[in-house]
Backbone as numpy.savetxt, mean C-alpha at the origin, in Angstrom:
# Nx Ny Nz CAx CAy CAz Cx Cy Cz
9.27 -8.32 42.20 10.22 -8.06 41.14 9.68 -8.52 39.78
9.14 -9.75 39.73 8.62 -10.27 38.47 7.42 -9.44 37.98
6.60 -8.99 38.91 5.45 -8.18 38.53 5.90 -6.86 37.92
6.94 -6.27 38.44 7.46 -5.01 37.92 7.99 -5.19 36.49
8.65 -6.29 36.24 9.16 -6.57 34.89 8.00 -6.75 33.92
6.97 -7.48 34.34 5.80 -7.69 33.47 5.10 -6.38 33.16
4.97 -5.51 34.16 4.33 -4.21 33.94 5.18 -3.36 33.00
6.48 -3.38 33.20 7.39 -2.62 32.34 7.33 -3.11 30.90
7.33 -4.43 30.70 7.24 -4.98 29.35 5.90 -4.63 28.71
4.82 -4.71 29.49 3.50 -4.35 28.97 3.45 -2.90 28.53
4.03 -2.00 29.35 4.06 -0.58 29.00 4.88 -0.34 27.74
6.01 -1.03 27.61 6.84 -0.89 26.40 6.09 -1.34 25.16
5.39 -2.43 25.25 4.62 -2.94 24.11 3.54 -1.94 23.72
2.81 -1.42 24.71 1.76 -0.45 24.42 2.32 0.82 23.80
3.44 1.30 24.29 4.05 2.50 23.73 4.52 2.28 22.30
5.10 1.12 22.03 5.57 0.85 20.66 4.41 0.71 19.70
3.31 0.07 20.13 2.14 -0.04 19.27 1.52 1.32 18.99
1.47 2.16 20.01 0.92 3.51 19.85 1.78 4.33 18.89
3.09 4.24 19.01 3.98 4.98 18.11 3.84 4.50 16.68
3.71 3.19 16.49 3.54 2.65 15.14 2.22 3.10 14.54
1.18 3.13 15.33 -0.13 3.55 14.83 -0.13 5.03 14.44
0.58 5.86 15.19 0.61 7.28 14.89 1.46 7.60 13.68
2.51 6.84 13.46 3.43 7.16 12.37 2.99 6.60 11.03
2.17 5.58 11.02 1.82 4.92 9.77 0.51 5.41 9.19
0.36 5.18 7.91 -0.89 5.51 7.24 -1.66 4.25 6.86
-1.17 3.10 7.31 -1.83 1.83 7.01 -1.42 1.24 5.68
-0.43 1.80 5.04 -0.02 1.35 3.72 1.20 0.45 3.82
1.09 -0.77 3.31 2.16 -1.76 3.39 3.03 -1.80 2.13
2.67 -1.08 1.12 3.36 -1.16 -0.17 4.02 0.16 -0.53
5.01 0.09 -1.42 5.72 1.27 -1.94 6.27 2.13 -0.81
6.83 1.46 0.20 7.45 2.12 1.36 6.50 3.10 2.03
5.20 2.80 1.99 4.21 3.65 2.65 3.94 4.96 1.94
4.37 5.11 0.70 4.18 6.35 -0.06 2.83 6.31 -0.76
1.83 7.05 -0.25 0.50 6.98 -0.85 0.43 7.49 -2.29
1.20 8.54 -2.62 1.17 9.04 -4.00 1.64 7.96 -4.96
2.75 7.36 -4.64 3.32 6.34 -5.51 2.41 5.12 -5.60
1.90 4.66 -4.46 1.02 3.50 -4.45 -0.29 3.78 -5.20
-0.88 4.93 -4.97 -2.17 5.24 -5.59 -2.07 5.53 -7.08
-0.88 5.89 -7.56 -0.73 6.16 -8.99 -0.11 4.98 -9.74
0.69 4.17 -9.06 1.40 3.07 -9.73 0.97 1.68 -9.26
0.34 1.58 -8.09 -0.04 0.27 -7.56 1.15 -0.47 -6.98
1.09 -1.79 -7.03 2.18 -2.61 -6.52 3.45 -2.38 -7.33
4.57 -2.62 -6.71 5.86 -2.50 -7.38 5.99 -3.65 -8.38
6.11 -3.33 -9.67 6.20 -4.36 -10.71 7.49 -5.16 -10.63
8.49 -4.67 -9.91 9.71 -5.45 -9.71 9.47 -6.57 -8.70
8.50 -6.40 -7.83 8.18 -7.41 -6.82 7.04 -8.30 -7.26
6.10 -7.77 -8.01 4.97 -8.54 -8.53 4.78 -8.14 -9.99
5.34 -8.91 -10.89 5.31 -8.57 -12.33 3.91 -8.67 -12.94
3.04 -9.45 -12.34 1.70 -9.64 -12.91 0.62 -9.40 -11.86
0.43 -8.14 -11.46 -0.62 -7.86 -10.49 -2.00 -8.06 -11.12
-2.98 -8.37 -10.30 -4.33 -8.60 -10.82 -5.18 -7.33 -10.87
-4.62 -6.21 -10.48 -5.30 -4.92 -10.60 -4.23 -3.83 -10.75
-4.60 -2.73 -11.37 -3.71 -1.58 -11.46 -4.55 -0.31 -11.31
-3.96 0.74 -10.74 -4.70 2.01 -10.66 -4.76 2.67 -12.04
-5.83 3.38 -12.27 -5.96 4.13 -13.53 -5.23 5.47 -13.36
-4.34 5.78 -14.26 -3.58 7.03 -14.13 -4.50 8.24 -14.16
-4.23 9.18 -13.27 -4.94 10.47 -13.20 -6.40 10.38 -12.78
-6.83 9.27 -12.20 -8.20 9.15 -11.71 -8.15 8.64 -10.28
-8.42 9.50 -9.32 -8.34 9.13 -7.91 -9.29 7.98 -7.61
-8.75 6.92 -7.04 -9.56 5.80 -6.59 -10.09 4.90 -7.70
-9.72 5.13 -8.95 -10.18 4.29 -10.05 -9.13 3.23 -10.35
-9.58 2.06 -10.72 -8.67 0.95 -10.97 -9.19 0.09 -12.11
-8.36 -0.83 -12.54 -8.73 -1.75 -13.60 -8.27 -3.15 -13.21
-9.16 -4.12 -13.38 -8.78 -5.52 -13.20 -7.98 -5.95 -14.42
-6.98 -6.76 -14.21 -6.15 -7.22 -15.32 -6.80 -8.44 -15.99
-6.80 -8.49 -17.32 -7.52 -9.54 -18.04 -6.90 -10.93 -17.93
-5.68 -11.03 -17.41 -5.06 -12.35 -17.28 -5.35 -13.00 -15.92
-6.21 -12.36 -15.12 -6.55 -12.88 -13.79 -8.02 -13.26 -13.72
-8.32 -14.14 -12.77 -9.71 -14.45 -12.47 -10.32 -13.24 -11.79
-11.57 -12.94 -11.87 -12.64 -13.69 -12.50 -12.85 -13.33 -13.97
-12.19 -12.29 -14.46 -12.39 -11.90 -15.86 -12.03 -13.06 -16.78
-10.90 -13.65 -16.55 -10.47 -14.80 -17.33 -10.65 -16.05 -16.46
-11.65 -16.88 -16.75 -11.93 -18.04 -15.89 -10.76 -19.03 -15.82
-9.85 -18.96 -16.78 -8.69 -19.86 -16.76 -7.43 -19.11 -16.33
-7.61 -17.88 -15.89 -6.47 -17.03 -15.58 -5.84 -17.28 -14.23
-4.91 -16.43 -13.93 -4.15 -16.48 -12.68 -5.05 -16.15 -11.50
-4.88 -16.90 -10.42 -5.60 -16.59 -9.18 -4.93 -15.41 -8.49
-5.70 -14.67 -7.73 -5.16 -13.54 -6.99 -4.26 -14.05 -5.87
-3.10 -13.42 -5.71 -2.18 -13.75 -4.62 -2.62 -13.00 -3.36
-2.01 -13.34 -2.24 -2.30 -12.61 -1.00 -1.90 -11.13 -1.15
-0.81 -10.87 -1.85 -0.41 -9.47 -2.09 -1.42 -8.73 -2.96
-1.97 -9.41 -3.96 -3.00 -8.78 -4.79 -4.20 -8.38 -3.94
-4.62 -9.29 -3.10 -5.80 -9.05 -2.25 -5.52 -7.94 -1.25
-4.41 -8.04 -0.54 -4.09 -7.06 0.50 -3.87 -5.67 -0.10
-3.13 -5.60 -1.20 -2.87 -4.29 -1.81 -4.15 -3.67 -2.35
-5.03 -4.49 -2.90 -6.30 -3.98 -3.42 -7.17 -3.44 -2.29
-7.20 -4.15 -1.14 -7.95 -3.67 0.02 -7.39 -2.34 0.52
-6.06 -2.23 0.56 -5.45 -0.98 0.99 -5.73 0.14 -0.01
-5.71 -0.18 -1.29 -6.02 0.81 -2.32 -7.44 1.35 -2.13
-8.40 0.45 -1.92 -9.79 0.86 -1.75 -10.01 1.67 -0.48
-9.17 1.46 0.52 -9.29 2.18 1.78 -8.59 3.53 1.74
-7.38 3.56 1.20 -6.53 4.75 1.30 -6.70 5.72 0.13
-6.68 5.23 -1.09 -6.59 6.12 -2.25 -7.82 6.98 -2.50
-9.04 6.51 -2.27 -10.18 7.40 -2.50 -10.23 8.60 -1.55
-9.39 8.62 -0.53 -9.37 9.76 0.40 -8.69 10.99 -0.19
-7.98 10.82 -1.29 -7.31 11.97 -1.92 -8.37 12.95 -2.44
-8.09 14.22 -2.30 -9.04 15.23 -2.75 -9.07 15.35 -4.27
-7.93 15.18 -4.89 -7.85 15.24 -6.35 -6.63 14.47 -6.81
-6.64 14.07 -8.06 -5.48 13.37 -8.59 -4.52 14.37 -9.19
-3.30 13.96 -9.30 -2.31 14.85 -9.86 -1.18 14.06 -10.48
-0.36 14.74 -11.21 0.80 14.12 -11.85 2.03 14.38 -11.02
3.04 13.56 -11.24 4.34 13.75 -10.61 4.98 15.00 -11.20
5.41 15.91 -10.34 6.00 17.16 -10.82 7.49 17.26 -10.51
8.03 16.25 -9.88 9.45 16.27 -9.55 10.30 15.88 -10.75
11.59 15.90 -10.55 12.50 15.48 -11.60 12.52 13.96 -11.67
12.69 13.41 -12.86 12.77 11.96 -13.01 11.43 11.29 -12.77
11.49 10.03 -12.40 10.28 9.25 -12.13 9.95 9.29 -10.65
8.68 9.22 -10.31 8.25 9.26 -8.91 8.89 8.14 -8.10
8.99 6.96 -8.67 9.54 5.82 -7.93 11.04 5.92 -7.70
11.70 6.85 -8.37 13.13 7.04 -8.17 13.44 8.19 -7.20
12.40 8.86 -6.72 12.59 9.99 -5.83 13.17 9.53 -4.49
14.16 10.23 -3.98 14.71 9.84 -2.67 13.73 10.16 -1.55
13.76 9.34 -0.54 12.91 9.57 0.62 13.64 9.08 1.86
13.14 9.49 3.00 13.69 9.04 4.27 12.58 8.45 5.12
12.95 7.54 5.96 11.98 6.94 6.89 12.10 7.59 8.24
């Protein structure tokens, strides 16, 4: 009986991991929206002073912020979110074939979406 429960739990864990891997794009920021993340970077409401930002209209191009290290030796240190989001940006955003502008109504970050 105990072995059956362990096998069942193991199968459930494997199925849930597989489903998560298939549904995600590896993006932890901006609700997993690659367009929004690659054009706007981190949400400024959550991190008001990010240490990098994407360059508008240039796929995979970014700029280090001058108030952070290493550009400013006395500046702000990079947070874990700065590091993680930058790694995700370097992995995900250069895969876009071309850059583009938001063509919807209003601002891209205000667009409704569903999970």
